[in-house]
Residue frames as qw, qx, qy, qz and C-alpha x, y, z in Angstrom:
[[0.568, -0.621, -0.302, -0.448, 125.71, -104.55, 122.08],
 [0.024, -0.492, 0.638, -0.592, 126.71, -103.89, 125.67],
 [0.489, -0.268, -0.828, 0.064, 125.94, -106.49, 128.28],
 [0.437, -0.767, -0.176, -0.437, 123.63, -105.48, 131.14],
 [0.121, 0.479, -0.640, 0.589, 125.28, -104.65, 134.44],
 [0.791, -0.441, -0.377, -0.194, 124.56, -107.04, 137.28],
 [0.203, -0.698, 0.543, -0.421, 125.85, -106.73, 140.83],
 [0.870, -0.033, -0.492, -0.003, 127.29, -110.11, 141.75],
 [0.779, -0.581, -0.118, 0.205, 129.17, -111.32, 144.80],
 [0.681, 0.080, 0.023, 0.728, 132.49, -110.02, 143.43],
 [0.060, 0.618, 0.131, 0.773, 131.16, -106.48, 143.03],
 [0.586, -0.743, -0.177, -0.270, 129.58, -106.56, 146.49],
 [0.829, -0.359, -0.082, 0.420, 132.84, -107.79, 148.05],
 [0.503, 0.283, 0.074, 0.813, 134.88, -105.18, 146.17],
 [0.167, -0.724, -0.171, -0.647, 132.48, -102.40, 147.23],
 [0.726, -0.667, -0.165, -0.004, 132.63, -103.52, 150.87],
 [0.762, -0.146, -0.017, 0.631, 136.44, -103.48, 150.76],
 [0.284, 0.466, 0.144, 0.825, 136.50, -100.04, 149.08],
 [0.397, -0.788, -0.216, -0.418, 134.01, -98.60, 151.61],
 [0.792, -0.541, -0.121, 0.255, 136.19, -99.84, 154.47],
 [0.648, 0.046, 0.066, 0.758, 139.39, -98.43, 152.99],
 [0.087, 0.590, 0.198, 0.778, 137.83, -95.05, 152.16],
 [0.544, -0.769, -0.222, -0.253, 136.11, -94.76, 155.57],
 [0.794, -0.402, -0.087, 0.448, 139.45, -95.49, 157.20],
 [0.006, 0.960, -0.108, -0.257, 140.86, -92.47, 155.35],
 [0.653, -0.219, 0.525, 0.500, 143.50, -94.39, 153.42],
 [0.169, 0.556, -0.320, -0.748, 144.53, -92.68, 150.20],
 [0.559, 0.322, 0.756, 0.109, 142.39, -93.99, 147.34],
 [0.256, 0.192, 0.462, 0.827, 143.08, -91.37, 144.67],
 [0.261, -0.118, -0.064, -0.956, 139.79, -89.61, 143.89],
 [0.446, -0.336, -0.805, -0.201, 137.46, -92.30, 145.28],
 [0.271, -0.209, 0.413, -0.844, 134.84, -91.30, 147.81],
 [0.004, 0.346, 0.931, -0.112, 131.88, -92.99, 149.45],
 [0.289, -0.273, -0.277, -0.875, 128.60, -91.52, 148.23],
 [0.001, 0.284, 0.843, -0.457, 126.01, -91.56, 151.01],
 [0.344, -0.105, -0.291, -0.886, 122.44, -91.04, 149.85],
 [0.559, 0.034, 0.574, -0.597, 119.02, -91.94, 151.27],
 [0.175, 0.109, 0.940, 0.272, 117.53, -95.09, 149.78],
 [0.317, -0.092, -0.335, -0.883, 114.51, -94.34, 147.62],
 [0.638, -0.322, -0.617, -0.330, 112.42, -97.10, 149.21],
 [0.672, -0.388, -0.548, 0.312, 113.76, -97.55, 152.74],
 [0.151, -0.952, 0.017, -0.266, 115.13, -94.10, 153.51],
 [0.804, -0.479, 0.135, 0.325, 118.24, -95.76, 154.98],
 [0.023, 0.849, -0.424, -0.315, 121.64, -94.31, 154.19],
 [0.937, 0.275, 0.159, 0.147, 123.09, -96.22, 151.23],
 [0.267, -0.792, 0.425, 0.348, 126.87, -96.06, 150.88],
 [0.865, 0.440, 0.191, 0.149, 128.47, -96.61, 147.47],
 [0.469, -0.527, 0.333, 0.626, 132.16, -96.16, 146.65],
 [0.587, 0.750, 0.280, 0.117, 132.57, -94.08, 143.48],
 [0.558, -0.048, 0.150, 0.815, 135.30, -92.24, 141.61],
 [0.116, 0.882, 0.189, -0.417, 135.01, -88.48, 141.34],
 [0.634, 0.359, 0.325, 0.603, 136.04, -87.18, 137.94],
 [0.158, -0.753, -0.072, 0.635, 137.51, -83.72, 137.60],
 [0.491, 0.435, 0.446, 0.609, 137.42, -81.52, 134.53],
 [0.127, 0.588, 0.116, 0.790, 138.14, -77.80, 134.36],
 [0.022, -0.231, 0.515, -0.825, 137.98, -77.45, 138.14],
 [0.705, -0.158, 0.032, -0.690, 134.58, -79.13, 138.40],
 [0.199, -0.194, 0.947, -0.159, 133.77, -82.52, 139.91],
 [0.686, 0.095, -0.327, -0.643, 131.50, -85.15, 138.43],
 [0.558, -0.084, 0.805, -0.181, 129.98, -88.54, 139.16],
 [0.462, 0.329, -0.574, -0.591, 129.67, -90.61, 135.99],
 [0.802, -0.011, 0.480, -0.356, 127.30, -93.58, 135.83],
 [0.133, 0.465, -0.786, -0.385, 129.52, -95.82, 133.69],
 [0.094, 0.086, 0.992, -0.004, 127.24, -98.79, 134.36],
 [0.207, -0.446, -0.632, -0.599, 124.04, -96.97, 133.42],
 [0.453, -0.508, 0.047, -0.731, 121.07, -96.12, 135.57],
 [0.544, -0.058, -0.793, 0.268, 122.05, -98.23, 138.56],
 [0.457, -0.668, -0.575, 0.122, 120.75, -98.00, 142.15],
 [0.380, -0.416, -0.187, 0.805, 122.96, -95.11, 143.28],
 [0.015, 0.137, 0.377, 0.916, 121.65, -93.06, 140.32],
 [0.371, -0.548, -0.640, -0.390, 118.02, -93.86, 141.16],
 [0.508, -0.594, -0.474, 0.407, 118.59, -93.06, 144.84],
 [0.302, -0.224, 0.012, 0.927, 120.35, -89.79, 144.01],
 [0.134, -0.320, -0.489, -0.801, 117.50, -88.75, 141.71],
 [0.469, -0.612, -0.623, -0.131, 114.91, -89.62, 144.38],
 [0.502, -0.557, -0.309, 0.585, 116.87, -87.59, 146.95],
 [0.248, 0.953, 0.165, 0.061, 116.82, -84.63, 144.51],
 [0.568, 0.632, -0.278, 0.448, 120.60, -84.67, 144.37],
 [0.385, -0.774, 0.344, -0.367, 121.14, -84.27, 148.13],
 [0.941, 0.004, -0.291, 0.169, 123.99, -86.48, 149.29],
 [0.436, -0.825, 0.355, 0.064, 127.18, -86.69, 151.32],
 [0.752, 0.483, -0.409, 0.185, 130.67, -87.58, 150.13],
 [0.705, -0.673, 0.220, -0.022, 132.95, -89.25, 152.63],
 [0.710, 0.434, -0.453, 0.321, 136.69, -89.81, 152.82],
 [0.382, 0.067, -0.653, 0.650, 137.94, -90.87, 156.24],
 [0.125, -0.530, -0.633, 0.550, 136.34, -88.65, 158.85],
 [0.062, 0.260, -0.154, -0.951, 135.74, -85.86, 156.35],
 [0.292, 0.561, 0.775, -0.004, 132.09, -85.56, 155.34],
 [0.000, 0.172, -0.235, -0.957, 131.05, -83.14, 152.63],
 [0.414, 0.571, 0.625, -0.334, 127.38, -82.33, 152.10],
 [0.094, -0.191, 0.551, 0.807, 126.80, -81.88, 148.38],
 [0.643, 0.512, 0.302, -0.483, 124.14, -81.42, 145.77],
 [0.391, -0.074, 0.766, 0.505, 124.49, -83.48, 142.61],
 [0.469, 0.588, 0.064, -0.656, 123.00, -81.79, 139.56],
 [0.710, 0.221, 0.631, 0.223, 122.24, -84.07, 136.62],
 [0.075, -0.438, 0.386, 0.808, 123.71, -82.65, 133.42],
 [0.702, 0.528, 0.061, -0.475, 121.77, -82.25, 130.18],
 [0.937, 0.165, 0.288, 0.113, 122.57, -84.92, 127.60],
 [0.593, 0.743, -0.122, 0.286, 124.91, -82.83, 125.43],
 [0.117, -0.797, 0.490, -0.333, 127.08, -81.75, 128.37],
 [0.823, -0.322, 0.441, -0.154, 126.91, -85.23, 129.92],
 [0.911, 0.387, 0.061, 0.130, 128.25, -86.76, 126.68],
 [0.338, 0.796, -0.367, 0.344, 131.34, -84.51, 126.82],
 [0.395, -0.627, 0.570, -0.355, 132.12, -85.41, 130.43],
 [0.942, -0.023, 0.301, -0.145, 131.29, -89.09, 129.84],
 [0.801, 0.546, -0.129, 0.210, 133.77, -89.22, 126.95],
 [0.128, 0.770, -0.471, 0.410, 136.49, -87.37, 128.87],
 [0.637, -0.488, 0.502, -0.323, 136.07, -89.65, 131.89],
 [0.975, 0.143, 0.167, -0.011, 136.38, -92.76, 129.73],
 [0.641, 0.654, -0.240, 0.323, 139.54, -91.48, 128.06],
 [0.065, 0.702, -0.490, 0.513, 141.30, -90.16, 131.17],
 [0.657, -0.253, -0.683, 0.195, 139.99, -92.41, 133.93],
 [0.477, -0.841, -0.249, 0.059, 139.78, -91.24, 137.55],
 [0.159, 0.886, -0.312, 0.304, 142.29, -88.52, 138.49],
 [0.222, -0.701, 0.634, -0.238, 145.59, -89.59, 140.02],
 [0.916, -0.068, 0.383, -0.097, 144.97, -93.31, 139.38],
 [0.301, -0.462, 0.686, 0.475, 148.02, -94.87, 137.67],
 [0.521, 0.429, -0.367, -0.640, 147.45, -95.29, 133.92],
 [0.264, 0.150, -0.941, -0.151, 148.08, -99.08, 133.87],
 [0.154, 0.262, 0.828, -0.471, 145.31, -99.56, 136.47],
 [0.439, 0.481, 0.114, -0.750, 142.96, -97.33, 134.47],
 [0.413, 0.368, -0.657, -0.513, 143.68, -99.24, 131.24],
 [0.153, -0.007, -0.987, 0.052, 143.05, -102.66, 132.82],
 [0.219, 0.365, 0.672, -0.606, 139.95, -101.58, 134.70],
 [0.437, 0.474, -0.113, -0.756, 138.51, -99.84, 131.63],
 [0.348, 0.284, -0.796, -0.406, 139.19, -102.86, 129.39],
 [0.280, -0.090, -0.955, 0.040, 137.73, -105.55, 131.64],
 [0.098, -0.442, -0.752, 0.479, 135.24, -103.78, 133.92],
 [0.194, 0.555, 0.169, -0.791, 133.85, -100.77, 132.03],
 [0.235, 0.334, -0.555, -0.725, 133.95, -101.20, 128.25],
 [0.049, -0.167, -0.968, -0.178, 131.92, -104.44, 128.22],
 [0.048, 0.605, 0.703, -0.372, 128.95, -102.48, 129.63],
 [0.120, 0.644, -0.033, -0.755, 129.12, -99.63, 127.12],
 [0.693, 0.579, 0.420, 0.094, 128.00, -99.22, 123.53],
 [0.294, 0.928, -0.209, 0.090, 130.97, -96.91, 122.95],
 [0.864, -0.182, -0.031, 0.468, 134.73, -97.27, 123.13],
 [0.413, -0.562, 0.084, 0.711, 137.77, -95.03, 123.07],
 [0.207, -0.073, 0.537, 0.815, 137.44, -94.36, 119.32],
 [0.155, 0.659, 0.735, 0.028, 133.69, -93.71, 119.19],
 [0.157, 0.483, 0.245, 0.826, 132.43, -90.50, 117.63],
 [0.098, -0.012, 0.400, -0.911, 131.01, -87.63, 119.67],
 [0.611, -0.090, -0.276, -0.736, 127.58, -88.52, 118.24],
 [0.690, -0.113, -0.715, -0.015, 127.84, -92.06, 119.62],
 [0.270, -0.079, -0.633, 0.721, 128.66, -90.65, 123.07],
 [0.335, -0.043, 0.065, -0.939, 125.70, -88.30, 122.74],
 [0.695, -0.114, -0.527, -0.475, 123.44, -91.26, 121.91],
 [0.659, -0.149, -0.697, 0.240, 124.69, -93.14, 124.99],
 [0.085, 0.228, -0.421, 0.874, 124.63, -90.20, 127.42],
 [0.599, -0.323, -0.091, -0.727, 120.89, -90.63, 128.08],
 [0.911, -0.232, -0.324, -0.110, 121.52, -94.11, 129.54],
 [0.714, -0.091, -0.336, 0.608, 124.74, -93.14, 131.37],
 [0.145, -0.950, -0.194, -0.199, 123.86, -90.06, 133.44],
 [0.536, 0.190, -0.297, 0.767, 126.47, -87.62, 134.68],
 [0.368, -0.866, -0.339, 0.018, 126.08, -85.50, 137.82],
 [0.316, 0.584, -0.283, 0.693, 128.02, -82.35, 138.62],
 [0.574, -0.473, -0.538, 0.397, 128.93, -82.10, 142.30],
 [0.006, -0.700, 0.024, -0.713, 128.17, -78.77, 143.91],
 [0.290, -0.069, -0.703, 0.646, 129.06, -78.14, 147.55],
 [0.260, -0.717, -0.612, -0.207, 125.93, -77.42, 149.54]]
């Protein structure tokens, strides 16, 4: 049984550091800051996320489940902005159907974010991702399909 994801002080501090580094334009592999309107306040909410690439397409994978950025993105009907340095890209995020989401979810777990060194991916996956999942590297495609409904995947389409 996976443990529920909770945002503690460590996650908030890490996200603040990542937002600062990405906004400064420093190279952070495939990480971007997702800017989306808050579903309650309407304020711009900025969340650092890894973009996953597969077959020339880009995806946002909710490894921690239906967290706030997912709820905000759904409420904004997929309209968002991706930021790296001064570059802002207006995008539409389209939520994938469960069967397609399961494929991308599995591939993202196996490969990790593009261009991130494999030792970093292995450590991060082991200590910061797998504890929150009901699947692991050796899980069957059916198990990923069962978990895809609680771990949404969005395809990024330039607006």
